[in-house]
C-alpha positions as a Markdown table, in Angstrom:
| # | Residue | x | y | z |
|---|---|---|---|---|
| 1 | Met | -126.0 | 48.7 | 21.8 |
| 2 | Asp | -126.5 | 45.0 | 21.7 |
| 3 | Lys | -129.3 | 44.4 | 24.3 |
| 4 | Asp | -128.1 | 40.8 | 24.8 |
| 5 | Lys | -124.7 | 41.9 | 26.2 |
| 6 | Gln | -123.6 | 43.8 | 29.3 |
| 7 | Pro | -122.9 | 47.5 | 29.0 |
| 8 | Gly | -119.1 | 47.2 | 29.1 |
| 9 | Ile | -118.9 | 49.9 | 31.9 |
| 10 | Lys | -117.4 | 49.1 | 35.3 |
| 11 | Val | -117.9 | 50.7 | 38.7 |
| 12 | Asp | -114.6 | 52.1 | 39.8 |
| 13 | Ala | -115.8 | 53.6 | 43.1 |
| 14 | Ile | -118.9 | 54.7 | 45.0 |
| 15 | Ile | -117.9 | 57.4 | 47.4 |
| 16 | Leu | -119.7 | 58.9 | 50.3 |
| 17 | Ala | -118.9 | 62.6 | 49.9 |
| 18 | Glu | -121.3 | 64.1 | 52.5 |
| 19 | Ser | -123.7 | 62.8 | 55.1 |
| 20 | Phe | -125.7 | 64.9 | 57.5 |
| 21 | Phe | -128.6 | 63.9 | 59.6 |
| 22 | Lys | -130.4 | 65.6 | 62.5 |
| 23 | Arg | -133.5 | 65.1 | 64.5 |
| 24 | Leu | -135.2 | 67.0 | 67.2 |
| 25 | Pro | -136.3 | 65.2 | 70.5 |
| 26 | Asp | -140.0 | 65.5 | 69.9 |
| 27 | Val | -140.4 | 63.6 | 66.6 |
| 28 | Thr | -143.7 | 61.9 | 66.1 |
| 29 | Thr | -144.4 | 59.0 | 63.8 |
| 30 | Pro | -145.1 | 58.5 | 61.0 |
| 31 | Ile | -142.4 | 60.9 | 60.0 |
| 32 | Pro | -143.5 | 63.2 | 57.2 |
| 33 | Leu | -140.9 | 62.9 | 54.3 |
| 34 | Lys | -140.1 | 65.2 | 51.5 |
| 35 | Ile | -137.3 | 64.0 | 49.3 |
| 36 | Asp | -135.4 | 66.1 | 46.8 |
| 37 | Ile | -132.9 | 64.4 | 44.4 |
| 38 | Asn | -130.4 | 66.1 | 42.2 |
| 39 | Val | -128.2 | 64.1 | 39.8 |
| 40 | Ser | -125.3 | 65.6 | 37.8 |
| 41 | Asn | -123.1 | 63.8 | 35.4 |
| 42 | Asn | -119.6 | 64.7 | 34.1 |
| 43 | Ile | -118.2 | 62.7 | 31.2 |
| 44 | Asn | -114.5 | 62.7 | 30.5 |
| 45 | Asn | -114.3 | 61.2 | 27.0 |
| 46 | Ala | -110.5 | 61.3 | 27.0 |
| 47 | Lys | -110.3 | 59.1 | 30.1 |
| 48 | Lys | -113.5 | 57.2 | 29.1 |
| 49 | Gln | -114.8 | 58.0 | 32.6 |
| 50 | Leu | -118.1 | 59.1 | 34.0 |
| 51 | Ile | -118.5 | 60.8 | 37.4 |
| 52 | Thr | -122.1 | 60.8 | 38.7 |
| 53 | Glu | -123.0 | 63.0 | 41.7 |
| 54 | Met | -126.2 | 62.3 | 43.5 |
| 55 | Lys | -127.4 | 64.8 | 46.1 |
| 56 | Val | -130.4 | 63.9 | 48.3 |
| 57 | Ser | -132.2 | 66.2 | 50.8 |
| 58 | Leu | -134.6 | 64.6 | 53.3 |
| 59 | Asn | -137.1 | 67.3 | 54.4 |
| 60 | Asn | -136.0 | 70.9 | 55.1 |
| 61 | Asp | -133.5 | 72.1 | 57.6 |
| 62 | Ser | -136.3 | 73.5 | 59.8 |
| 63 | Asp | -138.1 | 70.1 | 60.0 |
| 64 | Lys | -137.9 | 67.8 | 63.0 |
| 65 | Val | -136.0 | 65.3 | 60.9 |
| 66 | Phe | -133.6 | 66.5 | 58.2 |
| 67 | Gly | -130.8 | 64.9 | 56.2 |
| 68 | Tyr | -128.5 | 65.8 | 53.4 |
| 69 | Phe | -126.5 | 63.2 | 51.5 |
| 70 | Val | -124.1 | 63.2 | 48.6 |
| 71 | Tyr | -122.7 | 60.1 | 46.9 |
| 72 | Ile | -120.4 | 60.0 | 43.9 |
| 73 | Gly | -120.2 | 57.2 | 41.5 |
| 74 | Val | -117.1 | 56.8 | 39.3 |
| 75 | Phe | -117.5 | 54.6 | 36.2 |
| 76 | Ser | -115.2 | 53.7 | 33.3 |
| 77 | Val | -115.5 | 51.9 | 30.0 |
| 78 | Thr | -114.0 | 48.4 | 29.7 |
| 79 | Asp | -112.5 | 46.9 | 26.6 |
| 80 | Gln | -115.9 | 45.4 | 25.8 |
| 81 | Glu | -117.8 | 48.7 | 25.5 |
| 82 | Asn | -121.4 | 48.1 | 24.5 |
| 83 | Met | -123.1 | 51.3 | 25.8 |
| 84 | Ser | -122.1 | 54.9 | 25.6 |
| 85 | Leu | -121.2 | 56.8 | 28.8 |
| 86 | Gln | -124.1 | 59.2 | 28.0 |
| 87 | Gln | -126.6 | 56.3 | 27.8 |
| 88 | Phe | -125.2 | 54.8 | 31.0 |
| 89 | Ala | -125.3 | 58.2 | 32.7 |
| 90 | Glu | -129.0 | 58.7 | 31.9 |
| 91 | His | -130.2 | 55.2 | 32.8 |
| 92 | Asn | -127.8 | 53.2 | 34.9 |
| 93 | Ala | -125.4 | 55.3 | 36.9 |
| 94 | Pro | -128.0 | 56.9 | 39.2 |
| 95 | Ala | -129.6 | 53.5 | 39.7 |
| 96 | Cys | -126.2 | 52.2 | 40.8 |
| 97 | Val | -125.6 | 55.0 | 43.3 |
| 98 | Phe | -129.1 | 55.4 | 44.8 |
| 99 | Pro | -129.1 | 52.2 | 46.9 |
| 100 | Tyr | -126.1 | 53.5 | 48.8 |
| 101 | Ile | -128.1 | 56.7 | 49.7 |
| 102 | Arg | -131.1 | 54.6 | 50.6 |
| 103 | Glu | -129.0 | 52.5 | 53.0 |
| 104 | Glu | -127.3 | 55.6 | 54.5 |
| 105 | Ile | -130.7 | 57.2 | 55.2 |
| 106 | Gln | -132.0 | 54.1 | 56.8 |
| 107 | Asn | -128.9 | 53.5 | 59.0 |
| 108 | Arg | -128.8 | 57.1 | 60.1 |
| 109 | Ser | -132.4 | 57.2 | 61.1 |
| 110 | Val | -132.1 | 54.0 | 63.2 |
| 111 | Lys | -128.9 | 55.4 | 64.9 |
| 112 | Ala | -130.9 | 58.5 | 65.7 |
| 113 | Gly | -133.4 | 56.4 | 67.6 |
| 114 | Leu | -136.1 | 56.6 | 65.0 |
| 115 | Pro | -138.0 | 53.9 | 63.1 |
| 116 | Pro | -136.1 | 53.0 | 59.9 |
| 117 | Ile | -136.7 | 55.5 | 57.1 |
| 118 | Ile | -136.9 | 53.4 | 54.0 |
| 119 | Ile | -136.9 | 55.2 | 50.7 |
| 120 | Gln | -139.2 | 53.5 | 48.3 |
| 121 | Pro | -138.1 | 52.5 | 44.7 |
| 122 | Leu | -137.9 | 55.4 | 42.3 |
| 123 | Asn | -138.1 | 55.7 | 38.5 |
| 124 | Ile | -134.6 | 57.0 | 37.8 |
| 125 | Val | -135.2 | 57.6 | 34.1 |
| 126 | Ala | -138.2 | 59.8 | 34.9 |
| 127 | Leu | -136.3 | 61.5 | 37.6 |
| 128 | Asn | -133.5 | 62.4 | 35.2 |
| 129 | Lys | -136.0 | 63.8 | 32.7 |
| 130 | Cys | -137.4 | 66.2 | 35.3 |
| 131 | His | -134.0 | 67.7 | 36.0 |
């Protein structure tokens, strides 16, 4: 890969596949948060396409605030490929998808009458190595 060039991979779609948020009436602040993130990648070499699925759980179902969110990123190689889909899957794809999940959680918390839940920046590379 030439580090002076763009990866040569485009975003075809970022899809909200699932979004669930619940709160109980007696929520106190600050809201305790436990975030679990699972990323899976499926590369179709024939189509030169990558599908990245990111699942995020916010707390447990028994907690006063709970959420479960799934976003899917669809990426494909352009005619100026400069990075393999495998490299992109490990480093870039989750970083492209995660801001959508962060925004979904923040919006859902505000609509539920809570202070905005803002998910802090994450080291996506380290996260992928853990899974």
